[in-house]
C-alpha positions as CSV (number, residue, x, y, z in Angstrom):
1,M,-39.2,-25.0,-9.3
2,K,-41.5,-27.2,-7.9
3,S,-38.6,-29.7,-6.3
4,I,-37.0,-27.0,-4.7
5,V,-40.3,-25.7,-3.2
6,R,-41.1,-29.0,-2.0
7,I,-37.7,-29.1,-0.1
8,L,-38.3,-25.8,1.5
9,A,-41.8,-27.1,2.7
10,R,-39.7,-29.8,4.5
11,L,-38.3,-26.5,6.7
12,Y,-41.8,-26.1,8.3
13,P,-42.3,-27.8,12.0
14,A,-43.4,-31.4,11.7
15,S,-46.9,-30.7,13.3
16,W,-47.5,-28.2,10.3
17,R,-46.6,-30.8,7.8
18,A,-49.0,-33.4,9.7
19,Q,-51.6,-31.3,9.3
20,Y,-51.1,-29.1,6.3
21,G,-48.7,-31.3,4.2
22,A,-50.9,-33.4,1.9
23,E,-52.9,-30.6,1.0
24,F,-49.9,-28.5,0.4
25,D,-48.7,-31.1,-2.2
26,A,-51.9,-31.4,-3.8
27,L,-51.9,-27.4,-4.3
28,L,-48.6,-27.5,-5.7
29,E,-49.3,-30.0,-8.3
30,D,-51.7,-27.5,-9.9
31,V,-49.3,-24.4,-10.1
32,T,-46.2,-23.3,-11.5
33,P,-44.5,-21.6,-8.5
34,S,-42.0,-18.6,-9.0
35,A,-38.6,-17.7,-7.2
36,R,-40.8,-15.3,-5.4
37,Q,-43.1,-17.7,-4.0
38,A,-40.4,-20.0,-3.0
39,L,-38.7,-17.5,-0.8
40,D,-42.2,-16.6,0.6
41,V,-42.2,-20.5,1.6
42,F,-38.9,-20.0,3.0
43,L,-39.6,-17.2,5.1
44,G,-42.7,-18.7,6.4
45,A,-41.3,-21.8,7.2
46,M,-38.5,-19.6,9.3
47,S,-41.2,-17.6,11.1
48,M,-43.2,-20.5,12.0
49,Q,-40.0,-22.2,13.3
50,M,-38.7,-19.3,15.4
51,T,-42.5,-19.5,16.8
52,T,-41.6,-23.1,18.3
53,W,-37.9,-22.4,18.9
54,N,-36.6,-21.5,22.6
55,F,-34.3,-18.6,23.0
56,G,-30.9,-20.5,22.7
57,R,-31.8,-22.4,19.6
58,I,-32.8,-18.8,18.1
59,L,-29.5,-17.6,19.1
60,I,-27.4,-20.6,17.8
61,V,-29.3,-20.6,14.6
62,G,-28.7,-16.8,14.2
63,G,-25.0,-17.3,14.8
64,V,-24.6,-19.9,12.3
65,A,-26.4,-18.0,9.8
66,G,-24.2,-14.9,10.2
67,L,-21.3,-17.0,9.8
68,A,-22.3,-18.8,6.9
69,L,-23.5,-15.6,4.9
70,A,-20.0,-13.9,6.4
71,S,-18.1,-16.7,4.9
72,I,-19.7,-16.8,1.6
73,G,-19.1,-12.9,1.3
74,A,-15.4,-13.5,2.0
75,F,-15.1,-16.2,-0.5
76,L,-17.0,-14.2,-3.1
77,R,-15.1,-11.1,-2.7
78,P,-11.8,-10.9,-4.4
79,A,-8.4,-10.9,-2.4
80,Q,-6.8,-7.6,-2.1
81,Y,-3.4,-6.8,-2.5
82,V,-1.3,-3.8,-1.1
83,S,1.8,-2.5,-3.0
84,S,3.6,0.3,-0.9
85,T,6.5,2.6,-1.5
86,N,8.3,4.8,0.7
87,V,9.4,8.1,0.0
88,E,11.4,10.6,2.4
89,I,11.0,14.6,2.2
90,Y,14.1,16.5,3.4
91,G,13.3,19.9,5.2
92,S,11.4,21.8,7.7
93,D,8.4,20.4,9.0
94,N,5.9,22.9,8.2
95,A,7.6,23.3,4.6
96,A,7.4,19.3,4.2
97,L,3.8,19.4,5.2
98,S,2.7,22.4,2.5
99,L,4.5,20.4,-0.1
100,T,2.8,16.9,0.8
101,D,-0.7,18.8,0.6
102,N,-0.1,20.6,-2.7
103,L,1.3,17.4,-4.4
104,F,-1.8,15.4,-3.1
105,K,-4.1,17.8,-4.9
106,S,-2.2,17.9,-8.0
107,A,-0.7,14.2,-8.1
108,L,-3.9,12.7,-6.9
109,S,-6.4,15.1,-8.5
110,H,-9.6,13.9,-10.5
111,E,-7.8,14.1,-13.9
112,S,-4.9,12.3,-12.7
113,L,-6.4,9.4,-11.5
114,A,-9.0,9.1,-14.1
115,A,-6.1,8.6,-16.5
116,V,-4.1,6.1,-14.2
117,I,-7.5,3.9,-14.4
118,Q,-7.7,4.4,-18.3
119,E,-4.1,3.4,-18.9
120,H,-4.1,0.3,-16.7
121,N,-7.6,-0.8,-17.3
122,L,-8.5,-0.6,-13.6
123,Y,-11.9,-2.2,-12.3
124,P,-13.0,-3.8,-15.6
125,R,-15.8,-5.4,-14.0
126,E,-17.1,-2.5,-12.2
127,R,-17.0,-0.2,-15.3
128,G,-20.4,-1.4,-16.9
129,D,-22.3,-0.2,-13.3
130,E,-20.3,2.7,-12.2
131,S,-19.4,6.3,-13.9
132,P,-16.2,7.7,-14.3
133,D,-16.7,9.5,-11.3
134,E,-17.9,6.7,-9.2
135,L,-14.2,4.6,-10.4
136,V,-12.2,7.3,-9.2
137,T,-14.1,7.5,-5.9
138,R,-13.3,3.9,-5.8
139,M,-9.7,4.4,-6.8
140,E,-9.3,7.2,-4.1
141,K,-10.7,4.8,-1.2
142,A,-7.9,2.3,-2.4
143,I,-4.9,4.8,-1.7
144,A,-3.6,5.1,1.4
145,L,-1.2,7.8,2.5
146,Q,0.9,8.0,5.8
147,S,3.2,10.6,6.9
148,A,5.8,10.5,9.9
149,I,8.5,12.7,11.4
150,V,11.8,10.9,11.5
151,N,14.8,11.8,13.7
152,P,13.0,15.6,14.2
153,S,16.3,16.8,15.9
154,N,18.4,15.8,12.9
155,A,19.4,18.5,10.6
156,P,18.3,18.3,7.8
157,G,14.7,17.1,8.8
158,M,13.1,14.3,7.5
159,R,9.6,13.1,6.8
160,N,8.5,9.4,5.8
161,L,5.8,9.4,3.4
162,T,4.1,6.0,2.8
163,I,2.2,5.7,-0.7
164,D,0.0,2.2,-0.8
165,F,-2.3,1.2,-3.5
166,K,-4.9,-1.7,-2.8
167,Y,-5.8,-3.9,-5.7
168,S,-7.0,-7.6,-6.7
169,D,-3.9,-8.3,-9.0
170,P,-0.7,-7.9,-6.9
171,K,1.3,-7.1,-10.3
172,V,-1.0,-4.5,-11.1
173,A,-1.0,-3.0,-7.4
174,Q,2.7,-2.8,-7.9
175,E,2.3,-0.9,-11.3
176,V,0.0,1.5,-10.5
177,D,1.8,2.7,-7.1
178,G,4.7,2.9,-9.2
179,D,2.8,5.2,-11.3
180,L,1.4,7.1,-8.2
181,V,4.8,7.7,-7.1
182,S,6.0,8.8,-10.3
183,K,3.3,11.2,-10.8
184,F,4.1,12.6,-7.0
185,V,7.8,13.2,-8.1
186,S,6.8,14.7,-11.3
187,H,4.3,17.4,-9.9
188,N,7.5,18.1,-7.4
189,L,9.8,18.9,-10.2
190,T,6.9,20.8,-11.7
191,M,6.3,23.0,-8.8
192,R,10.3,23.7,-8.6
193,E,10.3,25.1,-12.1
194,V,7.1,27.5,-11.5
195,N,8.8,28.6,-8.2
196,P,10.8,31.6,-9.2
197,G,14.5,31.4,-7.4
198,G,13.9,27.5,-7.0
199,P,16.9,25.3,-7.8
200,P,17.2,23.8,-11.4
201,R,17.5,20.2,-9.9
202,Q,16.1,17.6,-8.0
203,F,16.8,14.3,-6.7
204,H,15.2,10.8,-6.0
205,V,16.7,7.6,-5.5
206,A,15.2,5.2,-8.0
207,E,16.4,2.0,-6.5
208,A,17.6,1.0,-2.6
209,P,21.3,-0.1,-2.5
210,S,21.7,-3.6,-3.8
211,L,23.1,-6.4,-2.0
212,P,25.7,-8.0,-4.2
213,L,24.9,-12.0,-4.2
214,K,28.2,-12.7,-6.6
215,P,31.6,-11.3,-6.4
216,S,32.6,-8.7,-9.2
217,G,36.3,-10.0,-8.8
218,P,38.8,-11.8,-6.5
219,G,37.1,-11.3,-2.9
220,Q,35.1,-8.1,-4.1
221,F,31.4,-7.4,-4.1
222,D,30.0,-4.4,-5.8
223,S,26.7,-2.6,-4.3
224,S,25.2,-0.4,-6.5
225,T,22.6,2.5,-6.1
226,K,21.0,4.6,-8.7
227,V,20.0,8.3,-8.4
228,E,18.0,10.1,-10.6
229,M,19.0,14.2,-11.1
230,Y,16.4,16.4,-12.5
231,G,17.2,19.4,-14.1
232,S,19.2,20.9,-17.1
233,D,22.2,19.0,-18.3
234,N,24.8,21.9,-17.2
235,A,23.3,22.3,-13.7
236,A,23.3,18.2,-13.3
237,Q,27.0,18.1,-14.4
238,S,27.9,20.8,-11.9
239,A,25.6,19.2,-9.0
240,I,27.6,16.0,-9.3
241,E,30.9,17.7,-9.3
242,D,30.0,19.4,-6.2
243,L,28.3,16.1,-4.5
244,S,31.5,14.1,-5.6
245,K,33.7,16.7,-3.4
246,I,31.2,16.4,-0.3
247,I,31.1,12.5,-0.3
248,L,34.7,11.8,-1.5
249,S,36.3,14.5,0.7
250,R,38.6,13.5,3.4
251,E,36.4,14.0,6.3
252,S,33.5,12.2,4.6
253,L,35.3,9.0,4.1
254,A,37.3,9.1,7.3
255,S,33.9,9.2,9.1
256,I,32.7,6.3,6.9
257,I,35.7,4.0,7.7
258,E,35.7,4.5,11.3
259,R,31.8,3.7,11.6
260,H,31.7,0.5,9.6
261,N,35.3,-0.4,10.7
262,L,36.3,-0.8,7.4
263,Y,39.8,-2.3,6.4
264,P,40.8,-4.2,9.8
265,R,43.6,-5.7,8.0
266,E,45.2,-2.6,6.5
267,R,45.0,-0.6,9.4
268,D,47.9,-1.6,11.1
269,S,50.1,-0.8,8.0
270,E,48.5,1.9,6.5
271,S,48.1,5.4,7.7
272,P,44.5,6.9,8.1
273,E,45.5,8.8,4.8
274,E,46.2,5.8,2.8
275,L,43.0,4.1,4.0
276,V,40.8,7.2,2.9
277,T,42.8,7.2,-0.6
278,S,42.0,2.9,-0.7
279,M,38.3,3.6,0.0
280,S,38.1,6.5,-2.9
281,K,39.4,4.0,-5.4
282,D,36.7,1.6,-4.3
283,I,33.8,4.2,-5.0
284,T,32.6,4.6,-8.5
285,I,30.3,7.5,-9.7
286,Q,28.9,7.2,-13.4
287,S,26.9,9.4,-15.1
288,V,24.4,9.1,-18.1
289,R,22.2,11.2,-19.7
290,A,18.4,9.9,-19.7
291,N,15.2,11.3,-21.2
292,P,15.5,15.3,-20.5
293,P,15.4,16.6,-18.0
294,V,16.6,13.4,-15.9
295,R,20.3,12.4,-15.6
296,N,20.7,9.0,-14.3
297,V,24.0,8.7,-11.5
298,T,25.1,5.3,-10.7
299,L,27.1,5.1,-6.9
300,D,29.2,1.7,-6.4
301,F,31.1,0.7,-3.6
302,K,33.6,-2.5,-3.7
303,Y,34.0,-4.5,-0.5
304,F,35.0,-7.9,0.3
305,D,31.8,-8.3,2.7
306,P,28.7,-7.7,0.7
307,K,26.5,-7.0,3.6
308,I,29.1,-4.0,4.5
309,A,29.4,-2.8,0.9
310,Q,25.6,-2.5,0.9
311,E,25.4,-0.7,4.3
312,V,28.3,1.7,3.4
313,N,27.0,2.2,-0.2
314,A,23.6,3.5,1.5
315,D,25.8,5.5,3.9
316,L,26.9,7.4,0.8
317,I,23.7,7.9,-0.9
318,Q,22.5,9.6,2.3
319,K,25.6,11.7,2.2
320,V,24.6,12.6,-1.5
321,M,21.0,13.6,-0.1
322,E,22.2,15.7,2.6
323,G,25.0,17.4,0.5
324,S,22.0,18.1,-2.2
325,F,20.0,19.5,0.5
326,K,22.7,21.7,2.1
327,M,23.5,23.0,-1.7
328,A,19.6,24.0,-2.1
329,I,19.9,25.7,1.2
330,A,23.0,27.8,0.1
331,T,21.2,28.8,-3.3
332,K,19.9,32.3,-3.2
333,G,16.3,31.8,-3.0
334,G,16.5,28.0,-3.3
335,S,13.7,25.7,-2.1
336,H,14.6,23.7,1.3
337,L,12.8,20.8,0.4
338,M,13.9,17.8,-1.6
339,A,11.9,14.2,-2.5
340,V,13.7,11.2,-2.2
341,L,12.8,7.7,-3.1
342,P,14.2,5.2,-1.5
343,D,12.6,2.0,-2.0
344,R,10.9,0.8,-5.5
345,P,7.1,0.0,-5.4
346,S,6.8,-3.4,-3.4
347,L,5.2,-6.4,-5.3
348,P,2.6,-7.8,-2.6
349,V,2.8,-11.6,-2.1
350,E,0.2,-12.1,0.5
351,P,-3.3,-10.7,0.1
352,S,-4.3,-7.7,3.1
353,G,-8.0,-8.9,2.6
354,P,-10.7,-9.5,2.3
355,G,-9.8,-10.8,5.8
356,W,-11.7,-14.2,6.2
357,A,-11.3,-14.6,9.8
358,M,-12.3,-11.0,10.7
359,N,-15.4,-11.0,8.6
360,T,-16.7,-14.5,9.7
361,A,-16.1,-13.7,13.1
362,A,-17.9,-10.6,12.7
363,G,-20.9,-12.2,10.7
364,T,-21.1,-14.7,13.6
365,M,-21.4,-11.8,16.1
366,A,-23.8,-10.1,13.9
367,G,-25.9,-13.2,13.4
368,A,-25.8,-14.1,17.1
369,L,-26.8,-10.4,17.9
370,L,-29.8,-10.8,15.5
371,G,-30.9,-14.1,16.8
372,L,-30.8,-12.5,20.6
373,V,-33.2,-9.5,19.4
374,L,-35.5,-12.2,17.5
375,A,-35.4,-14.4,20.3
376,S,-36.1,-11.5,22.8
377,L,-39.2,-10.2,20.5
378,I,-40.7,-13.7,20.2
379,W,-40.1,-14.2,24.0
380,F,-41.7,-10.9,24.9
381,G,-44.7,-11.8,22.3
382,R,-45.3,-15.2,23.8
383,K,-45.3,-13.9,27.5
384,R,-48.0,-11.2,26.3
385,R,-50.2,-13.6,24.6
386,A,-49.8,-16.1,27.7
387,G,-51.0,-12.7,30.0
388,A,-53.8,-12.0,27.5
389,H,-55.2,-15.3,27.9
C-alpha cells in the first residue's frame, strides 16, 4: 500500500511536492497506510490540482473521467440479449384488450414468474444478495410487452402482441421467452374452459410456414406448418373436418390460385375446375393426437417453386385461422377471440445492451457537465477570494 500512496502523491502539484515531498516521504516510512488513507491522498491531490487548473482543463478532465468510468461500467456489465415472440389475437379490439389484460395478470403473476426463475435458474449471481421478491421484480423489468392493431378495417380484426425477454444468455433468453408465451396460451385456454358457453377448442400456430430447401420429389418442394388444436378429441376432429371444408372449398382454392398465379403452364390446357382439383391434391392435412388436450395438425403444400410454396402455405394457414374465428362466432355463446402464435421465440444473435457507445457518450457528457460545475465553482471561489483581498 505504501508504493500505491507514493504513486498517488505524485498527483499533487509540483510546487507542493517541492515544498512538502521529502517530509511526506519521511512520514510515510513510519506508518502503514490503509486503503481509506490512500483514497484521502488521491482526493487531496485532485482537490489541490483543481485549485490551480484553469476552466478549460477542469472541463476536459471531467469529460475524460466520465468517459473512463462509463466505459468501465459498460465493459463490466454483462451483455444483454432479447428474445422476441409475436402473438396474434383475433377479435374485436375491446375484447382483445380485455383478454390481454387478464392474461398479463395471470401469466405474468408473481407466482408464475417465481416458478420460471426457479425452473431456468435465472439470476444466479443476484440470488445471494436479493430476496425472491426482488428477483421477480428484476424479471418483470426484463419483460417487454407491446400491442398494436393490424388492419383495423378487416374482419376479423387482429391485434399484434410482442413478448420480449432480456437476459445475459441468448439461449436462456429464447427458452424463457418460449415459456412465457406458453403460459400466455395456457392461461388463454384455461379462461376459455371456465367461460360458460365458450368453444371447447383453441388454436395457435406452433411454427411459421417453413421454406423448403430440398425438393421432396421431381421438381416439387413441400412447405409445412404445424398447428396445435386445444380441446376434447371429438371436438378437435370435428373442427378439423369443418376447417378442411372451408380451406379446400372451390372458392377458397380458386382465389389462392388467382392471387399467387399458380400453375401458369397448365392454365392453357386445364379448366379452372381442373386447376382447383390439381391444387387440392397438392395439399396434405395430417392430424396426430399429442398430450391431451392438444392435437397436432400439419398442413403441407407442394409446388415447384419453394418460395411460392411457403407463401401459399401461409395463405392456407391464414384461412384456417379466419375459418376457426368464424366458427367461434357462429357457435352460440362462443368467444370472439382466438390467440395465434405465428413465430417461435427468436434466438438473439447480437446483444441489445449494455450499449457501450451510448453509455460512454452519456458518461462523457456527464463528466463534462460535472467538470463545468466544478470549474464554475472554483472560478467563483477564486474571484471571491480576489475581491476579499
